[in-house]
N, C-alpha and C positions, 0 to 999 in steps of 0.2 A: 496892916499885914502885908498888902502889896507894896506899899512905900518901902517899908524896912527892907523887903526883898529885893526891891529895885536897887536901894542905896547899897546893900550888901554885894550885889552883882556889879554894881560900877566901880565900888572900892576895890574888890578883889581883881577885877579887871585892869584898873589903873596900875596895880602892882603887877600884874602878869605881863603887861607891857612895857615896863621900865627899861628892859635891855634894847628895845628895838630902836628907840631915837638916839641911843648912844652908840650904835653901830659904827658909824663912821670915826667918832672919838676913839673909841675902843681899837679901832682898827689901826690908827696911828699910834697910840699908847703902847699897844701890845704887839706892833709890827705884823699884824695879820695879812693873810693872803685874802682875796675875795671869797674864796670858798670857806676859809675860816670864819670870816665876818658873817657870812649866811648861815654857817652852822652855828654860830653864837646866838643869833637872832633867833633860828628856827627851833632850838632845842626847847625853850619854854612853851612854844606853842605846839609843837608835836606832843609833848608829855601832857599839856594842859587839855588838848583834845581826847588823845586816848585815855587821859585820867578820869574823863567824865563817865566812862564806861562803868567801873567799880564804884564810884561816888554816887552815881545815879541808883546803883542798886542798893547802896547802904542807906541813901535818903528815904528809899521806899520803906526800909525796915525801920530806921533811928529816927526819922523824921527831921525837918529843917531847924528846929529849936536846938537840937544837938550839934547837927551838922554845920549850919551857917557859922556860929562862933567857933567851932573847933577848926573849920578849914582857914578862917580868917586869921585866928590867932597862931596858927601853924605856919602860915604864909610870911608872919614877921620874921621868922628865922632866916630864911633865905634872902629876904629883903635886907636885912641888916648884915648878913655875911657879905652880900655883893657890895653893898656900901661901904664897908669898912675892913673887910679881910681879904677878899679875893684880889689876886694879883699877877694872874697868869692865864692864860687860855684855859688850860684844865681847870682851875680853880673856878675861873667864871662859867665854864660848861656844867661843873657839878652844882653851883649855885643856881644856874639857869634851869637845870633839871629840876630841882625842887621848887623854883618860881612857879614851874609849870602848875603847882598845886592851886595856884590863883586861879587858873582858868576852867576850873571844874565846877565852879559854883553854879554855873548855868543848870547842871544837871540835879542841883538841889533845889533852886527856886522854881523850875517849871513844875514838877508835881506839888509842891507847896501852894503856888499861887492857883493851879488848877483844882485844888481841893476845896479852896474858899469859895469858888464862884460857880453859880449854875452854867449847864451847858451852853445857854444862849448868850452868855456874856464872857466865857474864857477865852475867846478870841481876841477881844479888846484888851482885857486883863493880862493876857501874856504877851501881846503887843507892846504894852506899857512897861511891863518888866523887862522885854528885849531891848527897850532904851538904855538899860544899863551897859550894853556893850560899847556905849559912848564913853566908857572909862578909859577905853582905849585912847580916844581923841584927847581925853584930859592929858594922858601921858604924853602923847605927841607935841601937844602945845606947850608943855609945861617942864618936861625933864631937862632938856638943854638949857633952857632959858634960866631955870632955877640953878643948874649946876654951874653955869657961867656967873650968875649975879653974887651968889652966896658960896657956893662950895660944891666939889663933886659928889659929896656923901649926902648933902642935903635933901635931894628929892628922895633918897631912900629913908633917911630919917623921918621926913615928913609922912611918907606913905605908911612905914611902920606905926607911927602915932595913930594916924586915922584908922588902921586896922585893929590896934588895941582897943580904941574908943568904941569903934562898931561892934567888936565882940562883945565888950561889956553891955552895949544898948541892947544887941541882939539876944544876949543870955537872959537880960532882964525883961524884955517887952515881947519878943518873937513867941509866938503860940502856934503850935499845929493845931488844925481842925480836931475838937475832941472826938469825932465819929469818923474821922478819916480812915480808909482802908489800909490795914497793915499787910504788907506781903508776907507769905508763909514760905518756908524752905530756905535752904542755903542760898548764898549769894550767886555762887556758881552754877546752881541748878537753875535758879531765876534767870540768870543771863544766857545759859545754853537755850533755855525756853523761848526767851525773847528773840535770839537769833534765828531760831527755828520759825518763828512768826513770820509769814509772807509780808504782813504788814510793816513791819520793823525795816526789812530791807527796801521796801518801797519808799516809805519815808526818808530813809537815810539817802537813796539816791536823789530824792526831790531836795532835800536841804544841803546836799552836797554840791548841787547846781545852783540853788539861790544863794545860800550864805556863803558857799565857796566862791562865787562869782564876786560877791561883796569884799571878801578878804583878798582875793586875788588883785581886784583893782586897786584896793587900799594899800597894796603892798608894791604893785608894778606901775601903776598909772604915772608917778612921778618919773620913772624912767622911760616910759612910752613918750611924754610929753617932751621930755628933754631930747629924746632921739629923733622923733617924728617931726615935732615943731621948734625945736632948737630953743625952748624956753630954758631961763636960768633956774637953778634947783630951788631958789626960793618961791620964784613964781608957779613952779610945777607944785611944789609942796602945798601951797595955798589953794591952787584949784583943786588938789587932791583932797584936802580938808573940806572944801565945799561938797566934794562927791560923797565923802563919808558922813558928814552931817544931815544930807538929804536922805541917805539910805537909812541912816537911824532914826529920823523923824517920821519916815515912811512905815516903819516897822507897825507901829500900833495902828495906823490906817489900815494896813493889810489885815490885821485882826478884826479890827471894826468892821471892815467890808465882808470879811468872812462870816461874822455873826449874823450881818444882814443878808447876805445873798448865798451863803455857803461858800466853803473854801473852794471846791473844786473849780468853779468858773472863775473865781478870783486868780488861781494859779495859772490855769489855761490861759488868761489874758495877760498875767505878769510873764511867763515864759515865752508867748508869742511876741510881746513887745520887745524883749530882750533879743529874740532872734532878728527881728527886723532893725533895730537899732544897731546891732553887731554888725549886720549887712551894711548898713549906711556908714558905720565908723571904717570898715574895710577899704572905702574909697579914699579915706583920708582928705576929705573936704577941708577947705579953710576953718581953722580953729573957731573963729568967730563969723557967724552965729553956729554954722551946722554942726561942726564936731562937738561944740560945747554943748548943743541941744542933746545930741546923740548921747552924750555921757551922763548927763545930767537925767535924761530919760532912763537909761539903764539903771542909774542909782535908785530912782523911785521905784523902776519895777522890781529890782532885785531886794530893796527893803520891804515892798508890799509882799512879794513872795515869801520873805522869811517870816512875816508875821503869819501869812496865810498857812505855811506848812505846819505850825505848831498849833494852830486854829484845829487843823486836821488830825494832828495827833490827839487833841483833846476830845474829838468825836469818835476816833477809830479804837482807842486804847483803853483798857479796863483801868480805874483809878489806881488800883494797887500795883500795875505795872508801869504807870506812867514814868516813874523815875529811871528804872533801867531802859526802857525804850528810848527815853530822852538821852540817856548816855549814849547809846549807839548812835541815834540820830545826830547828836552834837557833835560826836567825835567825826562823823562822817562830814559834817559841814567843815569843820576846822581843817580836816586834813584835805578836803576838796578845794580848799584855797592855795595849795601849794602846787599842784600840778599846772593850772593855767600859766603861773609866770615862767616856771621852766620851759613850757612849750613857746611862750612868745618869745623867751630868750634864744631858744635854739632856733625858730623860724627866722628871727631878726639876724641871729649870725649866719644862717645859711643862705638866706635869700636877699637880706639888707633891707626888706620892708616887713610889715606886719599883716600884710593881707590874708595870708593863709591862716595866721593865729586867728583872726576875727572871723573867718568863715567857718573854723572849728568850733568857736563859740556860737556862733548862729545854729550851726547844725546841732550841737549839743542842748540848746535851749528848745530848738524845735522839736527834739525827741522828747525832752520833758514834757512838753505842751501836748503832745500826742500821747503820751503815756498817761499823763494826768487825765486826759479826756476820755480815755479809754478804760484801761484796767483799774486805776484809782477811782474814778467815777464810778464803776459797777461796784467795787467793795465798798464805797460810801454808801451807795443806795442799798445795798445788802443789809450792811450793818444798821443803817437808819430804819429798815422795816423789820429787823429781827431774823433776816433771812439766812445770816452768816454770823458766825462768832469771830472775833478778831483774832483769836488765837489759831484759827485753822487757816 
């Protein structure tokens, strides 16, 4: 079940990320401005992030056996539309809006995997499932190359075929745990209840820093390396790919460490490491070895942090609410990745360097570390001892 969920997560994220690598090509093809190009790439990400909220609530009620094949199959429609019919900015934006559906499967897989594992093993299991976010890397490495080698529609056709095959396999083989907790009440009522739970907002903040930091560097690191260290775009892209792959690989490590040492100390150390390494990056030391070590260290810390946050979700949230809480937390993480690139761009435009941007990142990570070590730690201890209900 874990393997099927992870593959589904990777495949739908591959579809979700199809437009991003084609941004430069579409800019030339459609004569887009920089803002229009950014909007085109951003729409699927925003929709996929916010869409996790209702999809997570539905997953609590309907289960992954229905939701995974349904979402995968529905994602085929915008994929084929973008590959064959879209021919203007408006048409690409409409297709990108519905393509965002592929980014919602995170909120299906987390409660599903959570239900199949005992509490002491959920951290590692959820970390392994989180490796599926590497589907974005598959898109980054293959989309442009396949479009050039075979034809502009081929990457879309390939992804559509893979989605159809996965939908059939998931429908035949995926099974929800028979005794899983099924949420009661309407979707809206459960969402409102989740938003009123302090633990939901606390976890959303932590994930916005950890996963948001990962997304931000994935998006902005090529620009930073080009501007600050004058690398060519190909070299900057390869170094960014290394950052992404390391962060993805460290996500299950964060889950495993959380199972062994508890999520709170793992998160405190991860956020502390990001704060220190961001300060180091602010000085713009030579790229080799100091800056490279700083960025790879941040990749590892952010990857560990993303795994540890959902190990914490598994400990602090009742099973029947994991889906809707995951939707909110996942949305916060996706949206958290948009603000840092904007800030870094504004800082560089105003000051001509990135020092202030890295100082703000260091301060944010330090706040997250202190917040985890105080409020979140107390809540985790109270829930563990039965002294507090997660809903209060």
